[in-house]
PLY file of the C-alpha trace (Angstrom):
ply
format ascii 1.0
element vertex 50
property float x
property float y
property float z
element edge 49
property int vertex1
property int vertex2
end_header
188.79 115.07 70.13
186.55 112.00 70.30
183.22 112.01 72.08
182.55 109.33 74.68
179.36 108.52 76.57
179.86 106.81 79.93
176.84 105.27 81.62
177.35 104.32 85.25
176.94 105.41 88.82
178.39 108.40 90.62
178.79 108.15 94.40
180.03 110.42 97.15
181.66 108.90 100.24
181.49 111.01 103.40
184.43 110.10 105.67
184.92 111.34 109.24
187.94 110.44 111.36
187.32 109.65 115.03
189.56 108.61 117.90
187.53 105.41 118.39
184.43 103.59 117.23
181.26 104.68 119.05
179.43 102.26 121.30
175.92 101.19 120.30
173.62 104.23 120.54
176.49 106.59 121.41
177.19 109.86 119.61
180.80 111.02 119.47
182.56 114.09 118.09
184.28 113.61 114.75
187.50 115.15 113.51
188.77 115.50 109.95
185.99 115.33 107.32
186.46 114.38 103.66
184.17 114.01 100.67
185.53 111.43 98.23
183.93 110.86 94.84
183.60 107.43 93.33
181.37 105.16 91.30
182.12 103.24 88.12
180.87 105.98 85.79
182.73 108.73 87.61
186.04 106.87 87.71
185.78 105.80 84.06
185.10 109.41 83.01
188.21 110.59 84.86
190.34 107.87 83.26
189.10 108.67 79.76
189.68 112.39 80.26
193.45 111.83 80.64
0 1
1 2
2 3
3 4
4 5
5 6
6 7
7 8
8 9
9 10
10 11
11 12
12 13
13 14
14 15
15 16
16 17
17 18
18 19
19 20
20 21
21 22
22 23
23 24
24 25
25 26
26 27
27 28
28 29
29 30
30 31
31 32
32 33
33 34
34 35
35 36
36 37
37 38
38 39
39 40
40 41
41 42
42 43
43 44
44 45
45 46
46 47
47 48
48 49
């Protein structure tokens, strides 16, 4: 197995579904919540792992 060093960013997107966009200054209740990873370094590492 070869060794690979990936230098890049790792990000985490926090996504909440809502029925509508809030008005300016308004707080609304969210629904489904997801954490989605991303970033060039993270994605490249996953690709190279396969």
